[in-house]
C-alpha positions as CSV (number, residue, x, y, z in Angstrom):
1,M,0.0,0.0,0.0
2,A,1.4,3.4,-1.1
3,D,0.8,6.3,1.2
4,W,-1.5,4.3,3.4
5,V,-3.7,2.9,0.7
6,Q,-3.6,2.6,-3.1
7,P,-5.2,5.5,-5.0
8,G,-7.1,3.0,-7.1
9,V,-8.9,1.7,-4.0
10,I,-9.7,5.2,-2.9
11,G,-11.0,6.0,-6.4
12,A,-13.2,3.0,-6.5
13,I,-14.7,3.8,-3.1
14,A,-15.3,7.4,-4.1
15,L,-16.8,6.3,-7.4
16,V,-19.4,4.2,-5.6
17,A,-20.0,6.9,-3.0
18,G,-20.4,9.6,-5.8
19,F,-22.9,7.4,-7.7
20,F,-25.1,6.5,-4.8
21,G,-24.7,9.9,-3.1
22,H,-26.0,11.6,-6.3
23,R,-29.0,9.3,-6.4
24,M,-29.8,9.8,-2.8
25,L,-29.4,13.6,-2.7
26,W,-31.6,14.2,-5.7
27,R,-34.3,11.8,-4.6
28,R,-34.4,12.4,-0.8
29,L,-33.3,16.0,-0.2
30,P,-36.5,18.2,-0.2
31,R,-34.9,21.2,-1.8
32,L,-33.7,19.0,-4.7
33,A,-36.5,16.6,-5.0
34,T,-38.7,19.3,-6.5
35,A,-36.4,19.5,-9.5
36,P,-36.5,17.0,-12.4
37,T,-34.8,13.8,-11.3
38,P,-31.4,13.3,-13.0
39,S,-31.0,10.3,-15.3
40,L,-29.0,7.2,-14.6
41,G,-26.3,8.6,-16.9
42,S,-26.0,11.6,-14.6
43,D,-25.5,9.3,-11.6
44,V,-22.7,7.5,-13.5
45,L,-21.1,10.7,-14.5
46,A,-21.2,11.9,-10.8
47,G,-19.5,8.7,-9.8
48,A,-16.8,8.9,-12.5
49,I,-15.9,12.5,-11.7
50,T,-15.8,11.8,-8.0
51,G,-13.6,8.8,-8.5
52,A,-11.2,10.8,-10.7
53,A,-11.1,13.6,-8.1
54,A,-10.4,11.2,-5.3
55,V,-7.5,9.6,-7.2
56,A,-6.0,13.0,-8.0
57,L,-6.1,13.9,-4.3
58,A,-5.1,10.5,-2.9
59,P,-1.3,11.3,-2.6
60,L,-2.1,13.9,0.0
61,G,-3.7,11.3,2.3
62,T,-0.6,9.8,3.9
63,N,-2.5,8.3,6.8
64,P,-6.1,7.0,7.4
65,A,-7.4,10.4,8.7
66,G,-5.9,12.3,5.7
67,A,-7.2,9.7,3.2
68,V,-10.7,10.1,4.7
69,A,-10.4,13.9,4.7
70,Y,-9.4,14.3,1.1
71,G,-11.8,11.5,0.0
72,F,-14.6,13.4,1.7
73,F,-13.5,16.7,-0.1
74,A,-13.7,14.9,-3.4
75,I,-17.1,13.4,-2.7
76,A,-18.8,16.4,-1.2
77,G,-17.1,18.8,-3.7
78,V,-18.4,17.0,-6.7
79,Q,-22.0,16.7,-5.4
80,L,-22.1,20.4,-4.5
81,S,-20.6,21.3,-7.9
82,L,-23.2,19.3,-9.8
83,I,-26.1,20.8,-7.8
84,D,-24.8,24.3,-8.4
85,A,-24.2,23.7,-12.1
86,R,-27.7,22.4,-12.6
87,L,-29.8,24.5,-10.2
88,K,-27.5,27.5,-9.5
89,L,-28.0,26.6,-5.8
90,L,-25.7,25.7,-2.9
91,P,-28.1,24.5,-0.1
92,N,-27.1,25.5,3.4
93,V,-28.2,22.0,4.6
94,L,-25.3,20.6,2.6
95,V,-22.7,23.4,2.6
96,L,-22.7,24.1,6.3
97,P,-22.2,20.5,7.4
98,T,-19.6,20.1,4.7
99,A,-17.6,22.9,6.2
100,G,-17.9,21.6,9.8
101,I,-17.0,18.0,8.7
102,S,-14.0,19.3,6.7
103,L,-12.6,21.1,9.7
104,A,-13.1,18.0,11.9
105,L,-11.4,15.7,9.4
106,L,-8.5,18.1,9.0
107,A,-8.2,18.3,12.8
108,A,-8.0,14.5,12.9
109,T,-5.4,14.6,10.1
110,A,-3.4,17.2,12.0
111,A,-3.5,15.0,15.1
112,A,-2.2,12.0,13.1
113,E,0.6,14.1,11.5
114,D,1.3,16.3,14.6
115,A,0.7,19.2,12.2
116,W,-1.1,21.7,14.4
117,L,0.5,24.6,12.6
118,S,-1.1,23.3,9.4
119,L,-4.4,23.1,11.1
120,G,-4.1,26.7,12.4
121,R,-3.2,27.9,9.0
122,A,-6.2,26.0,7.5
123,V,-8.6,27.8,9.9
124,A,-7.0,31.2,9.2
125,G,-7.0,30.5,5.5
126,G,-10.6,29.4,5.4
127,A,-11.6,32.5,7.3
128,A,-9.5,34.8,5.0
129,L,-11.1,33.3,1.9
130,F,-14.6,33.6,3.5
131,V,-14.0,37.3,4.1
132,A,-12.6,37.9,0.6
133,Y,-15.6,36.2,-1.0
134,L,-18.0,38.1,1.3
135,V,-16.5,41.4,0.2
136,L,-16.9,40.3,-3.5
137,A,-20.5,39.2,-2.9
138,L,-21.3,42.6,-1.4
139,V,-19.6,44.5,-4.2
140,S,-20.9,42.3,-7.0
141,P,-23.9,40.1,-5.8
142,S,-24.7,39.1,-9.4
143,G,-21.3,37.4,-9.7
144,I,-20.8,35.8,-6.3
145,G,-23.7,34.5,-4.2
146,M,-23.8,33.8,-0.5
147,G,-23.7,30.1,-1.2
148,D,-20.3,30.7,-2.8
149,V,-19.2,32.7,0.2
150,K,-20.0,29.8,2.6
151,L,-18.5,27.2,0.2
152,S,-15.2,29.2,0.1
153,V,-14.6,28.0,3.7
154,V,-14.4,24.4,2.5
155,A,-12.0,25.2,-0.4
156,G,-10.0,27.5,1.8
157,V,-9.3,25.1,4.7
158,F,-8.1,22.3,2.4
159,L,-5.9,24.6,0.4
160,A,-4.5,26.5,3.4
161,Y,-3.8,23.2,5.2
162,Q,-1.2,22.6,2.5
163,G,0.2,26.1,2.6
164,W,-0.4,29.8,1.9
165,M,0.8,29.5,-1.7
166,P,-1.7,26.8,-2.6
167,L,-4.4,29.0,-1.0
168,V,-3.6,32.0,-3.1
169,V,-3.1,30.0,-6.3
170,G,-6.1,27.8,-5.7
171,A,-8.3,30.9,-5.2
172,A,-7.0,32.5,-8.3
173,A,-7.4,29.3,-10.3
174,G,-11.1,29.3,-9.5
175,F,-11.6,32.7,-11.1
176,V,-9.5,31.7,-14.1
177,I,-11.7,28.6,-14.6
178,G,-14.8,30.6,-14.1
179,A,-13.7,33.1,-16.7
180,L,-12.9,30.3,-19.2
181,V,-16.3,28.7,-18.6
182,G,-18.0,32.0,-19.2
183,L,-16.2,32.6,-22.4
184,A,-16.9,29.1,-23.6
185,L,-20.6,29.5,-23.0
186,L,-20.6,32.8,-24.8
187,A,-18.8,31.3,-27.7
188,A,-21.3,28.5,-27.9
189,R,-24.1,31.0,-27.5
190,K,-25.3,29.2,-24.4
191,A,-25.1,32.4,-22.4
192,N,-25.0,36.2,-22.8
193,R,-23.4,39.0,-20.8
194,H,-26.2,39.0,-18.3
195,T,-26.3,35.2,-17.7
196,T,-25.4,34.1,-14.2
197,V,-22.9,31.3,-14.3
198,P,-22.6,29.1,-11.2
199,F,-19.2,29.7,-9.6
200,G,-19.1,26.8,-7.1
201,P,-17.8,24.3,-9.7
202,S,-15.0,26.6,-10.8
203,M,-14.0,27.4,-7.2
204,L,-13.8,23.7,-6.2
205,G,-12.3,22.7,-9.6
206,G,-9.5,25.2,-9.0
207,A,-8.9,23.9,-5.5
208,V,-8.7,20.3,-6.7
209,L,-6.4,21.2,-9.6
210,V,-4.0,23.0,-7.2
211,L,-4.2,20.3,-4.5
212,A,-3.5,17.6,-7.0
213,S,-0.4,19.4,-8.2
214,I,1.2,19.6,-4.8
215,P,2.7,16.1,-4.7
216,A,4.7,17.1,-7.8
217,G,6.3,19.9,-5.8
218,L,4.8,22.7,-7.8
219,F,3.9,24.8,-4.7
220,A,5.8,25.7,-1.7
221,L,4.5,26.8,1.7
C-alpha cells in the first residue's frame, strides 16, 4: 500500500459513493426533490468525476485520517458542484455541514501528523477566503452568491492546510476557470453577458487542480 492505501482503491470507493450519493441527494433532499430527477447517466457521471477527483487527491492522504479527509472533499465537492451547475443553488443544509466536517477531518489529520500549525493555517486561510468572498459578494452580488461565500470556507481550509501559496493559487485558479467557462458559454451561444454562471464548480475545480499538483512539488508553503 502506497501512502496508506492505493489510489485505485480510494478512487473505487469514491466512485461508488459519488454514484449513490448523487442518487440519494436528488431523490431524498426536499430542496432538490422538487427539481427534475437526474438520469442514470448523470449518476454514472457523478461517480466517475468523484472517483477521478479522489484519485487525484489520494497522494495527499498519507494516513487514514488524511485519506478520509481528502476523499470526503472529493465526494462532497463533486456533489455540490453538480447541484450548483444544474440549479444555481448551494443549499445550506449541505454546505454548512460540509464545512464543519471538513474542519473536523483536517483536525484529525493534524493530530495524526502532529501538524497543528497546518491546522491553524487552515482555519486562518478558510476565514480569510470567506472574508474575501463576502466582500466580493457585497460588491458584485450578481457574480458571487452567499452560497459561494460559505463554500469558500471548504475550499479555503483544504488549500491552506497545504500552505499559503496553494491557497492563493487555488483561489486564483477558481476565477480563471470561471472566466474560461463563461467565455466558452458565450462562444457556444449558451449564455450572454447577463447570464449568471454558477461559480461553485469553478471554485472547487481550481482547488482540486492545485491540491492535485502539490505532490509534484509545484507549490511551496
